[in-house]
N, C-alpha and C positions, 0 to 999 in steps of 0.2 A: 519192946522187943528185947530178947536176949542178945548178949553179945555174940558174935560169930566171926568166923575167919575173915570173912570179905570186909566187915567192918575194922577190925584190927589191921588188916593189911592197907585198907584205904587210910587210916590214921597214920601208918607207918610212911606212906607216900607223901602225906601232907608235912610230916615232921622233916622228911628228906628234902622236900622242896623248899622249905624254911632254911634249912641247914645250907643247902647248895646256893639258893639264890636270895635268901633273905637279906643277908647283911648289906649286898650291893645293890638289890632291886626294890627293897621295901624299907620305909621309914620305920623306928621302933614303934610307933602308934599303930602302924599297919601289921606289924609282925604281930603285936598284942591282940589285934581284932581277929587274925587268922588263927592264932593259938587259941583263943577264947571260943572261937565258933567250933574249932575241931573238938575241943574239951566238952562243949555244950552237946554237940551232936553224937560223940562217942558214948556218952553218960545217959543221952535222952532214951526215955522209955516209950515215948510217942511222939507222933508227927507235931502236935501243938507246940512241943517245948522247942522244936527247931526252927520255926518259923522266923523268929526276929534275928536269929544268927545267919539264917540263909539269907535275909532280906539285907543284912549288913554286908554280907560277903558279895552278893550280886552287885550293890553298890560300889564296893570296892573294886571289883574285877572291872567293872565299865569305867571307873576313873583310871585305873591303870592302863588300859588299853587306849582310851581317849587322851591320855597325856604321853601316849607313845612310850610309855616305860616298860610294857608288857606287850606280848604279841596277842592276838586274839585266841590263837591256839594254846598258849601257856595259862591264860587267864581261864579259859574253858576247862582245861585239865584240872587246874587247882579247884574250881567250882565243882567239877565232876567228883573229883577225890573227896571233897568235903561232904557232898551229898551222900557218897557211898559210906562215910562214917556213921551216918544217922540210921534211926531205926527203919527197917523196911516194912512198907505197908502193902497188903494184898490189893492188886487192881482188879476192879471187875464187880 
């Protein structure tokens, strides 16, 4: 799928989240995981390329919530923003 405004805006939201919360709420390895997922998703041309990255981010988000480091809402927002970085596929 081609790059579009929605994908680039979502990528910007992820970068802003990392800048705002990253250093105090994420360990270095976790920051790298989010950055790698965002880069994978923004440059992906198809959904198959995104599966592993999103599985890792889902796992990270669950861990952050379970360990009371992030709220469920914050983790969901990050996952949603990362999903929006990826290629959009038609449903139906």
